[in-house]
N, C-alpha and C positions, 0 to 999 in steps of 0.2 A: 290478974289480967282481965281487962274489961273489953267487951265487944260493943262497938258503936251501934246504937239502935238507929235503923234507917226509917225514914218517914214514908209511909205508903203513898204511892202516886199512880195515876192512870190517865191516859190521854186517848181520846178518839179524835181523829183529824182527817181533813182532806189533804192528800199528799200529791206533790208534784216533783218530778225529777227530770233533770237534763244532764247529758254528759257528752263527751267528745266521740264516743263510739258510734259505729254503724247502728241502724235501727235494730232494736231488740237487745242490744248490748250483749256481746259474747261473755261478759262476766257472769251473766245469769246462767250460763251453761258450762261453767268451770273452764272457760277458754281465756286466753290472754286478751287484754284490751286491744281494740282495733289498732291504735297508734302506739301500743306498747306502754302507755302511761294513761292515767285517768285524771281528767278535769271534770268535776261534777258539781251540781247544786241540788240540794234537797230542801224543799219548802213545805211548811206545814201550816195549815189553818185549823186551830183547835176548835172543834165544835162542842166538845164537852171534856173537861179535864180538871184535875185537882192534884195538889200536893199537900197532904194532910188536910187541914181545913182551909187552905188557900185555893180559891177558885181560879182556874186558868181559861175559863170559857171565853171564846171569841178572839183570843190572842194568836198572833203569828210568830213563828220563828223559822230560821233557816240555817243550813250548814253549807258552807262552800269549802271545797277541798281540791288539793292536788296530790296525786300519788305518783311517784316516779316510775313505778311498775304497777302490777296488779295491786288493788287495795289491800288484799290480805297479806301482802309482803311488807306492809307498813311504811314508816317514815313519811307519814302524811303531813302536809301543811294544811291546817284547818282553821276556819274562822266560824264563830257562832254569831248570828245576827238575831236580835230580839226586837219585838214590837215595842216601840217607844211609848206606847200607851200603858204598858205594864207599870204598876206601882212598885215600891221598893220590895215588898214581900213577894210579889209575883216575879220580879227579876231574880231575886235570890233563889226562888223555887225552880224557875226555868234553868238557871245556871247549874244548880245542883243536879237536876235531872239529866241535862244534856252533856255534862262532864262525867257522868257515870257515878257520881258520889252516892247516889241512892240505889244503885243496882238497877237491874231491869234491862231488857233488850229494847233497841239495838245498841244503846249508848254505852253500856258497860263493855261491849266488844270494841266499838269504834274508838273509844278513848285509849285503849291499849295499843292502837296502831299509829297514834299521833307522834310525829317527831317535832313539829313546831306548831304551837297553838298561838294564833294571833289574838290580841286583846278583843274582847266582845264589842260588838257594835250595836247601837240602838237606833232604829230608823222606822219610818212609817211603812206599813204594809198595805198593798192594794191587791186583793184577790178578785178575779172574775171567774167564778166557778161555772164553766159552761162545758163540762165533760171533756171531750177530746179537743175542744176549741178554747180551753181555759187560758188565762194569762195571770202572771204574778209580777208585780212591780214592787221593789223595795227601795224606797228613796231614789237616789241616783246611783245606787250601788249594784242592784240586780234587776235584770229583766229577763222574763221567761215567757215564751208564747208557744202554744201547741196547736197542732192540726192533725187530722187523720193522714196516715200514710196513703199516698196515691197509687193506684194501679198503674204500672209502667206502660201498659198498652193503651188502656182507655182513659186514663187520667181521673178516673172515678175514685172517691174515697174508699178505702178498705177498713173494715172493722176487725181488729185483732186484739187478742188477749193472751196474757201469760198467767198460768197458774203455778205457783211455786210454793207448795205446801210447807216446805221446810225453810223457806226464806225468812230471814230475820228483819229485813227492811219492810217488805210487804209479802202477803201471801198470794195476792192476785192483783193484776193491774191491766188497764188498757195500754196497749202498745201504740205509741203515736210518734209523729215527727215533732221534735223540738225545733221549730222554725227559728227560735231565738233562745239562746242560753248564754247569758252574759253576766259577768261579775267584774267589778273594777274597784279594787282597793290596793293599798300599798302591801305588796307581798303576795297578792293573789289577783291576777288580771288576765281574763281570757274571754273569748267569744267564739262560739261554735254554732253557726246557723245550720239547720237541717241535720242535727244530730239525733241521737237516741232520746226518746222521751217516754215517761210513764206517768199515768194519772190514776190515782186510786184513793181508797180510804184505808186508814190504818188504826189499829188498837194496840197500844203499848201499855205496859205496867210493870211494877216490880212485885 
């Protein structure tokens, strides 16, 4: 009996998340999604990364998903979107990492929850890293835009953070308003203005 040897990988990335839940996302607190289901987009700009000796520096990738109930209950419809600038080796590396083939969090967990995996998409990524006012555009497929949550009385921007030390997507993040969270492909098409948003940096590895 042989055991497949996994290639070591590590990623440090700017991280952006939008979903259809209310601000702060009840899923972070072990509560059901606001609408009873989850539509979300996770986008990553790799600042430093590798898969074996393949450099992933500067590339983007994203995950779009629909969960009919809470994410942990499974049966996700999921699509992976990769930076079209990636060469053949980088594409293979990103695919292996994000489909959990090489182990490591969070992808080895996410892949176990997928009911339908849509074919990967390659598209141009545009990141504007401006903290709580960041934007992400992925071809004509995905549009994400963030802004601070406004005080309901004064209208002034609020600064909020969540620290989730046992979180496997992020350990800490700015809590923001996703004034735009939109994806449009065959099999996954939604748009939620003013939904929950998070902006952070993440470090993943196996």
